[in-house]
C-alpha positions as CSV (number, residue, x, y, z in Angstrom):
1,M,-53.6,-49.3,-49.7
2,R,-54.5,-46.0,-47.8
3,Y,-51.5,-43.7,-47.1
4,L,-51.4,-40.2,-44.8
5,V,-48.9,-38.0,-45.8
6,T,-48.3,-35.2,-43.3
7,G,-46.6,-32.0,-44.7
8,G,-48.5,-33.7,-48.2
9,A,-49.0,-30.0,-49.4
10,G,-45.6,-29.0,-49.4
11,F,-42.8,-29.7,-51.7
12,I,-41.5,-33.1,-51.1
13,G,-44.7,-34.1,-49.5
14,S,-46.6,-33.1,-52.5
15,H,-44.1,-35.3,-55.1
16,I,-44.7,-38.4,-52.4
17,A,-49.2,-37.8,-53.0
18,D,-48.3,-37.6,-56.9
19,F,-46.8,-41.1,-56.8
20,I,-49.0,-42.4,-54.3
21,I,-52.1,-41.8,-56.6
22,H,-50.0,-42.9,-59.7
23,N,-49.6,-45.9,-58.1
24,N,-53.5,-46.5,-57.9
25,H,-53.7,-46.1,-54.0
26,E,-55.6,-43.6,-51.9
27,V,-53.9,-40.4,-50.0
28,V,-55.0,-38.2,-46.9
29,I,-52.9,-35.2,-47.0
30,L,-52.6,-33.6,-43.6
31,D,-51.3,-30.0,-43.8
32,N,-51.3,-26.4,-42.0
33,L,-50.4,-24.9,-44.6
34,F,-47.8,-22.8,-43.0
35,S,-45.2,-23.6,-45.5
36,G,-47.3,-26.0,-47.7
37,K,-49.3,-24.4,-50.5
38,K,-52.9,-25.6,-52.0
39,E,-51.6,-25.2,-55.4
40,N,-49.2,-27.7,-54.9
41,I,-51.6,-30.4,-54.7
42,S,-54.1,-28.4,-57.2
43,Q,-53.8,-31.5,-59.8
44,L,-55.2,-33.9,-57.6
45,S,-58.1,-31.6,-56.6
46,G,-62.0,-33.5,-57.7
47,N,-59.7,-37.1,-57.3
48,K,-62.0,-39.5,-55.3
49,R,-58.8,-41.1,-53.8
50,V,-57.6,-37.6,-52.4
51,Q,-58.5,-36.5,-49.0
52,F,-57.3,-32.9,-47.5
53,I,-57.4,-32.3,-44.1
54,H,-56.4,-28.8,-43.1
55,G,-54.7,-29.2,-39.6
56,S,-51.3,-29.5,-37.6
57,I,-49.2,-32.5,-36.5
58,T,-49.2,-30.7,-33.0
59,D,-52.5,-31.4,-32.6
60,P,-53.4,-35.2,-31.6
61,A,-57.0,-35.1,-32.3
62,T,-56.4,-34.1,-36.0
63,L,-53.8,-37.1,-36.2
64,K,-56.6,-39.1,-34.8
65,T,-59.0,-38.3,-37.3
66,A,-56.5,-38.5,-40.1
67,C,-54.9,-42.2,-39.0
68,E,-58.6,-43.5,-39.2
69,S,-58.3,-46.9,-41.7
70,V,-54.5,-45.5,-42.7
71,D,-52.1,-48.6,-44.1
72,G,-48.8,-46.4,-43.6
73,I,-47.9,-43.0,-42.9
74,F,-45.3,-40.9,-44.8
75,H,-44.1,-38.2,-42.1
76,E,-42.9,-35.0,-44.5
77,A,-44.3,-32.3,-42.2
78,A,-41.6,-30.5,-40.4
79,I,-40.2,-26.6,-39.9
80,A,-37.3,-27.8,-42.4
81,S,-35.0,-25.2,-42.0
82,V,-31.4,-24.8,-40.4
83,S,-31.4,-20.8,-40.1
84,R,-35.2,-20.6,-39.3
85,S,-34.3,-23.4,-36.3
86,V,-31.2,-21.2,-35.2
87,N,-33.4,-18.4,-35.0
88,N,-36.1,-20.2,-33.5
89,P,-35.5,-23.3,-32.0
90,V,-38.3,-23.7,-30.0
91,A,-41.0,-23.5,-32.6
92,T,-38.7,-25.9,-34.4
93,N,-38.5,-28.5,-31.7
94,E,-42.7,-28.3,-31.2
95,A,-43.3,-29.0,-34.9
96,N,-40.1,-31.3,-35.3
97,V,-40.0,-33.2,-32.2
98,T,-43.4,-32.9,-30.5
99,G,-45.3,-33.3,-33.9
100,T,-43.5,-36.8,-34.9
101,L,-44.2,-38.3,-31.5
102,N,-47.8,-37.3,-31.8
103,V,-47.8,-38.8,-35.2
104,L,-46.1,-42.0,-33.8
105,V,-48.7,-42.0,-31.2
106,A,-51.4,-42.0,-33.4
107,A,-50.0,-44.6,-35.6
108,R,-49.8,-46.8,-32.6
109,D,-53.3,-46.2,-31.3
110,A,-54.7,-46.4,-34.8
111,G,-53.0,-49.6,-35.9
112,V,-51.1,-48.3,-38.8
113,K,-48.1,-50.9,-40.3
114,K,-45.5,-48.6,-40.9
115,V,-44.3,-45.2,-41.0
116,V,-41.4,-43.1,-43.2
117,F,-40.2,-40.5,-41.6
118,A,-38.3,-37.7,-43.4
119,S,-35.4,-37.1,-41.7
120,S,-32.0,-35.2,-42.9
121,S,-28.3,-34.9,-44.0
122,S,-27.8,-32.3,-41.3
123,V,-27.6,-35.0,-38.9
124,Y,-24.2,-35.7,-39.8
125,G,-23.2,-32.6,-39.1
126,D,-19.6,-31.4,-40.3
127,T,-17.4,-34.2,-39.8
128,P,-15.0,-34.6,-42.7
129,T,-15.5,-38.2,-43.3
130,L,-17.3,-38.6,-46.9
131,P,-19.2,-39.9,-48.2
132,K,-21.3,-40.1,-45.5
133,K,-22.7,-43.9,-44.3
134,E,-25.5,-44.6,-41.8
135,S,-23.5,-46.3,-39.6
136,M,-21.4,-43.0,-38.8
137,C,-22.0,-41.0,-35.3
138,P,-24.3,-38.3,-35.8
139,S,-23.1,-34.8,-34.9
140,P,-26.1,-32.3,-35.4
141,K,-24.9,-28.8,-35.5
142,S,-28.3,-26.9,-35.5
143,P,-31.6,-27.0,-33.6
144,Y,-33.1,-28.3,-37.2
145,A,-30.5,-31.3,-36.9
146,V,-31.1,-32.4,-33.2
147,S,-35.1,-32.3,-34.1
148,K,-34.3,-34.8,-36.8
149,H,-32.3,-37.0,-35.0
150,A,-34.7,-37.0,-32.2
151,G,-37.3,-38.1,-35.2
152,E,-35.0,-41.2,-35.6
153,E,-34.3,-42.1,-32.3
154,Y,-38.3,-41.8,-31.5
155,M,-38.6,-44.3,-34.9
156,Q,-36.3,-46.6,-33.5
157,V,-37.9,-46.6,-29.8
158,F,-41.7,-46.7,-30.8
159,S,-40.5,-49.7,-33.5
160,E,-38.7,-51.8,-30.3
161,L,-41.4,-51.0,-27.8
162,Y,-44.5,-51.1,-29.8
163,G,-43.9,-53.2,-32.9
164,L,-44.6,-50.2,-35.1
165,K,-42.5,-51.1,-38.5
166,T,-40.6,-47.3,-38.9
167,L,-38.0,-46.0,-41.6
168,S,-36.2,-42.7,-41.5
169,F,-34.8,-41.2,-44.5
170,R,-31.9,-38.8,-44.3
171,Y,-32.5,-36.4,-47.2
172,F,-29.4,-35.0,-49.3
173,N,-30.6,-31.5,-50.2
174,V,-33.6,-32.3,-52.2
175,F,-34.9,-30.2,-55.1
176,G,-37.4,-29.9,-58.1
177,P,-40.7,-28.1,-58.8
178,R,-42.8,-26.2,-56.0
179,Q,-39.8,-25.7,-54.2
180,D,-40.4,-21.9,-52.6
181,P,-37.8,-19.3,-53.4
182,K,-39.1,-16.3,-51.5
183,S,-38.7,-17.2,-48.0
184,D,-35.4,-16.0,-46.7
185,Y,-35.0,-19.6,-45.6
186,A,-35.3,-21.0,-48.9
187,A,-33.0,-23.7,-50.6
188,V,-30.5,-22.5,-52.9
189,I,-31.4,-24.1,-56.3
190,P,-34.9,-22.1,-56.1
191,K,-33.2,-19.0,-55.3
192,F,-30.5,-19.7,-57.8
193,I,-32.9,-20.3,-60.5
194,T,-35.3,-17.4,-60.3
195,R,-32.8,-14.7,-59.4
196,I,-31.1,-16.0,-62.8
197,L,-34.2,-15.8,-64.9
198,A,-34.9,-12.4,-63.5
199,H,-31.5,-11.5,-65.0
200,E,-30.3,-11.0,-60.9
201,R,-27.2,-11.8,-59.3
202,P,-27.5,-15.1,-57.1
203,V,-26.4,-14.8,-53.8
204,I,-24.1,-17.4,-52.2
205,Y,-23.0,-17.6,-48.3
206,G,-19.3,-18.3,-48.1
207,D,-17.0,-18.6,-51.6
208,G,-19.1,-20.8,-53.3
209,T,-16.3,-24.1,-52.4
210,Q,-18.8,-25.5,-50.4
211,T,-20.4,-28.7,-52.0
212,R,-23.9,-30.6,-51.9
213,D,-25.0,-33.5,-53.0
214,F,-28.6,-33.0,-54.4
215,T,-31.3,-34.9,-55.0
216,Y,-34.3,-34.7,-57.3
217,A,-38.0,-34.5,-55.4
218,K,-39.3,-37.2,-58.0
219,D,-36.2,-39.9,-57.0
220,V,-37.5,-38.8,-53.5
221,A,-40.9,-39.9,-53.6
222,E,-40.0,-42.7,-55.4
223,A,-37.7,-43.8,-53.0
224,N,-40.4,-43.4,-50.3
225,V,-43.4,-45.5,-51.8
226,Q,-40.3,-48.3,-53.0
227,A,-39.6,-48.2,-49.2
228,M,-43.2,-48.2,-47.7
229,E,-44.0,-51.2,-49.9
230,S,-40.8,-53.2,-48.9
231,T,-39.4,-55.1,-45.6
232,A,-37.0,-52.3,-44.9
233,E,-36.7,-50.7,-41.4
234,G,-33.9,-48.6,-39.9
235,V,-32.2,-45.3,-41.1
236,Y,-31.1,-44.9,-44.9
237,N,-29.5,-41.9,-46.9
238,I,-31.4,-40.8,-49.7
239,A,-29.4,-38.8,-52.3
240,Y,-28.2,-38.5,-56.1
241,G,-24.4,-40.2,-54.9
242,Q,-22.2,-37.1,-56.6
243,Q,-21.2,-33.9,-55.3
244,I,-21.4,-30.2,-57.0
245,D,-20.0,-27.4,-55.5
246,L,-22.1,-23.9,-55.6
247,N,-20.1,-22.4,-58.2
248,S,-20.4,-24.6,-60.5
249,L,-24.2,-25.0,-59.6
250,A,-25.0,-21.2,-60.5
251,D,-22.4,-21.9,-63.6
252,L,-24.9,-24.9,-64.7
253,I,-28.0,-23.0,-64.0
254,M,-26.7,-19.9,-66.2
255,N,-25.7,-22.7,-69.2
256,I,-28.9,-24.1,-69.1
257,T,-30.9,-20.7,-69.0
258,G,-28.7,-19.3,-71.3
259,I,-28.7,-16.0,-69.1
260,R,-24.9,-15.2,-67.5
261,T,-24.8,-13.1,-64.5
262,T,-22.2,-12.6,-61.7
263,P,-23.1,-13.8,-58.3
264,V,-22.8,-12.0,-54.9
265,Y,-20.6,-13.8,-52.1
266,E,-22.1,-12.9,-48.5
267,P,-20.9,-14.7,-45.3
268,A,-21.4,-18.2,-44.4
269,R,-24.3,-18.7,-42.7
270,P,-24.2,-20.3,-38.9
271,G,-25.3,-23.6,-39.0
272,D,-24.2,-24.5,-42.7
273,I,-21.9,-27.4,-43.2
274,H,-19.5,-27.1,-45.8
275,D,-19.4,-30.2,-47.8
276,S,-22.2,-33.2,-48.1
277,L,-21.9,-36.3,-49.9
278,A,-23.7,-39.4,-49.3
279,D,-23.3,-43.4,-49.8
280,S,-27.0,-44.5,-50.8
281,S,-25.8,-48.1,-51.2
282,R,-27.9,-49.4,-48.1
283,A,-31.2,-48.1,-49.7
284,R,-30.1,-49.5,-53.1
285,E,-30.0,-53.1,-51.3
286,A,-32.5,-52.7,-49.0
287,F,-35.5,-51.7,-51.6
288,G,-34.0,-51.3,-54.8
289,Y,-33.6,-47.2,-54.7
290,H,-31.7,-45.9,-58.0
291,P,-31.9,-42.2,-58.9
292,R,-33.2,-42.0,-62.2
293,Y,-32.6,-37.9,-62.4
294,T,-29.0,-36.8,-62.7
295,V,-28.3,-33.2,-61.4
296,K,-28.4,-31.5,-64.8
297,T,-31.9,-33.4,-65.7
298,G,-33.3,-32.7,-62.7
299,L,-32.2,-29.0,-63.1
300,Q,-34.0,-28.7,-66.9
301,E,-37.0,-30.1,-65.5
302,T,-37.1,-27.8,-62.2
303,I,-35.9,-24.4,-64.7
304,Q,-39.0,-25.3,-67.0
305,W,-41.4,-25.4,-64.5
306,Y,-40.2,-22.1,-62.9
307,Q,-40.3,-20.5,-66.4
308,D,-43.5,-21.6,-67.1
309,R,-45.2,-19.6,-64.3
310,M,-42.8,-16.7,-64.8
311,T,-44.8,-16.5,-68.2
312,T,-48.4,-17.1,-66.6
């Protein structure tokens, strides 16, 4: 099979590209390198089953080229940050809504069989009911969450109108190697790890009692390929299925690294939800999703990856 990964030089996209090649398929990686990095796919360089296209999903002509002879699309390209979307909602809408529509039109016109879309747990908002189930009514609290919900709706509409098979994954706090800790909008785990490894104090926004359902990137990549190769369509949660609060997360990272420090507490950020926990049983039943990594085993691999790069 030949698959396109939009945002394939990004954090999650590059793990999906790895898994595609591991399963002896061909991959086309489309990335404008806004947040993606060539180094994330350096392990694939020279592989004849890999094609890289430097371009954006906001350019229909580039998408048309990228979709040629493609069997399926993993649509990961996005501006993936709640806080960035609060600061610049127009840019988030352009990339995440207009870009997603462009991908769907290109897929339809090229005769692509299936699109797997990276949605987000943020579409649920801060409703108190836990765990989150796909049947719950979305309640987005940020422009980013709105953009992901709009993408899900576009997936469904293109499935109904044009017969394009579509599937949306509501990711829950994905972490792992290649996640960039340097941005102001970086996720909590890479920031915690790199600060603790540098013997600096990790920063927690809020009181640290807020909880997340952290999901390892390799489990996410496997879920994408499983779903693509199945008959499944619709919306699915992709998560580990357990909560950990940020205070405990910082403590766990310190235990793994053997480095002790004290967190710094800053005011909570607008748009951030307090608690997150998923029910992923629908994905398990539909295409056999079963996470192989606990938070601890995923953190051990991730910390080792950051340590290796800090010593080279």
